[in-house]
C-alpha positions as CSV (number, residue, x, y, z in Angstrom):
1,X,-35.4,13.7,16.1
2,X,-38.5,12.9,18.7
3,X,-38.3,15.2,21.9
4,X,-40.0,14.1,25.2
5,X,-41.7,16.4,27.6
6,X,-40.7,16.1,31.0
7,X,-42.1,17.9,33.9
8,X,-39.5,19.1,36.9
9,X,-40.5,20.8,40.2
10,X,-37.9,23.1,41.5
11,X,-37.6,25.8,44.2
12,X,-38.3,29.6,43.1
13,X,-35.1,30.5,43.7
14,X,-33.4,27.6,41.6
15,X,-35.8,28.8,38.6
16,X,-34.7,32.6,39.2
17,X,-30.9,31.8,38.9
18,X,-31.7,29.5,35.9
19,X,-33.7,32.4,34.4
20,X,-31.0,34.8,34.6
21,X,-28.0,32.7,33.4
22,X,-30.3,31.6,30.2
23,X,-30.9,35.4,29.6
24,X,-27.3,36.1,30.0
25,X,-26.4,33.4,27.7
26,X,-29.3,34.5,25.0
27,X,-30.8,31.3,25.4
28,X,-34.3,29.8,26.4
29,X,-34.5,28.4,29.9
30,X,-35.4,25.0,28.0
31,X,-32.2,25.2,25.8
32,X,-30.1,25.9,28.9
33,X,-31.8,23.0,30.8
34,X,-30.9,20.8,27.9
35,X,-27.3,22.1,27.5
36,X,-26.7,21.4,31.5
37,X,-27.9,18.1,31.1
38,X,-26.1,17.1,28.1
39,X,-22.7,18.4,29.7
40,X,-23.5,16.4,33.1
41,X,-24.1,12.9,31.4
42,X,-21.2,13.6,29.0
43,X,-18.8,14.3,32.0
44,X,-20.3,11.6,33.7
45,X,-19.5,9.0,30.8
46,X,-16.0,10.4,30.3
47,X,-15.3,9.7,34.1
48,X,-16.5,6.2,33.7
49,X,-14.1,5.6,31.0
50,X,-10.9,6.2,33.5
């Protein structure tokens, strides 16, 4: 699977919170962000089918 690189600017506070969640879940920050975005899209797609 080809992977694209994107750059996102976020507040320092949000980054620290994401870092803490990733650490607690033993994930990389990248893996956590991909997981969050994937779940968001799946949720939207599920809601749009209703």
